[in-house]
C-alpha positions as CSV (number, residue, x, y, z in Angstrom):
1,M,22.2,100.4,273.1
2,P,23.1,101.7,269.6
3,S,20.4,101.5,267.0
4,P,20.7,98.8,264.3
5,V,21.1,101.4,261.6
6,A,24.0,103.0,263.4
7,A,25.6,99.7,264.1
8,A,25.2,98.6,260.5
9,A,26.9,101.7,259.2
10,Y,30.2,100.9,261.0
11,V,32.7,99.0,258.9
12,Q,35.7,97.5,260.6
13,P,38.9,98.5,258.9
14,P,41.2,95.8,257.6
15,A,44.1,94.5,259.7
16,T,47.1,96.8,260.4
17,L,49.9,96.1,257.9
18,R,53.6,96.7,258.5
19,P,56.7,96.2,256.3
20,G,57.3,92.6,255.8
21,A,53.7,91.6,255.6
22,T,52.5,89.5,252.6
23,G,49.3,88.3,251.1
24,A,46.0,89.3,249.7
25,L,45.5,92.3,252.1
26,V,48.9,93.7,251.0
27,Q,47.7,93.4,247.4
28,T,44.6,95.4,248.4
29,L,46.8,98.0,250.0
30,Q,49.0,98.2,246.8
31,G,45.9,98.5,244.6
32,R,44.5,101.4,246.8
33,L,47.9,103.1,246.7
34,N,48.0,102.8,242.9
35,A,44.4,104.3,242.8
36,H,45.9,107.3,244.6
37,G,48.8,107.8,242.2
38,A,51.4,105.2,243.1
39,S,52.9,102.8,240.5
40,L,53.4,99.7,242.5
41,K,53.6,96.1,241.3
42,V,50.6,94.4,243.0
43,D,52.5,91.4,244.2
44,G,51.4,91.1,247.9
45,D,54.8,91.9,249.3
46,F,55.0,94.9,251.6
47,G,58.6,95.7,250.7
48,P,60.5,99.0,250.2
49,A,58.5,100.3,247.3
50,T,55.2,99.7,249.1
51,L,56.6,101.4,252.2
52,A,57.8,104.4,250.3
53,A,54.4,104.8,248.5
54,L,52.5,104.4,251.8
55,V,54.7,107.0,253.6
56,A,54.3,109.4,250.7
57,F,50.5,108.9,250.7
58,Q,50.3,109.3,254.5
59,K,52.2,112.6,254.4
60,S,50.2,113.9,251.5
61,T,47.0,113.4,253.5
62,G,48.3,114.9,256.7
63,L,48.8,111.6,258.5
64,A,52.0,110.6,260.3
65,G,54.3,109.1,257.7
66,D,55.1,106.0,259.8
67,G,54.7,103.4,257.1
68,I,52.2,101.4,259.1
69,C,48.8,101.0,257.5
70,G,46.3,101.1,260.4
71,P,42.7,102.3,260.7
72,M,43.4,106.0,259.8
73,S,45.4,105.1,256.7
74,W,42.8,102.6,255.5
75,R,40.1,105.2,255.9
76,A,42.1,107.7,253.9
77,L,42.7,105.1,251.2
78,A,39.0,104.3,250.9
């Protein structure tokens, strides 16, 4: 059984986001991308501009530029 300290250190990444997603979590993604150099309107719409910024960010960090913001992308954006 893992120790309570080890278990407390784990943070579940946010949900996986794909083009077409909307809402507060997309706004978080857009804000994190802006913090890493993008110039997105933080509108909560995962449209073409967010997709392009995410793919560029993924490629710049050595991730697959698939345009899907999953656990590895969230970790890199942290």
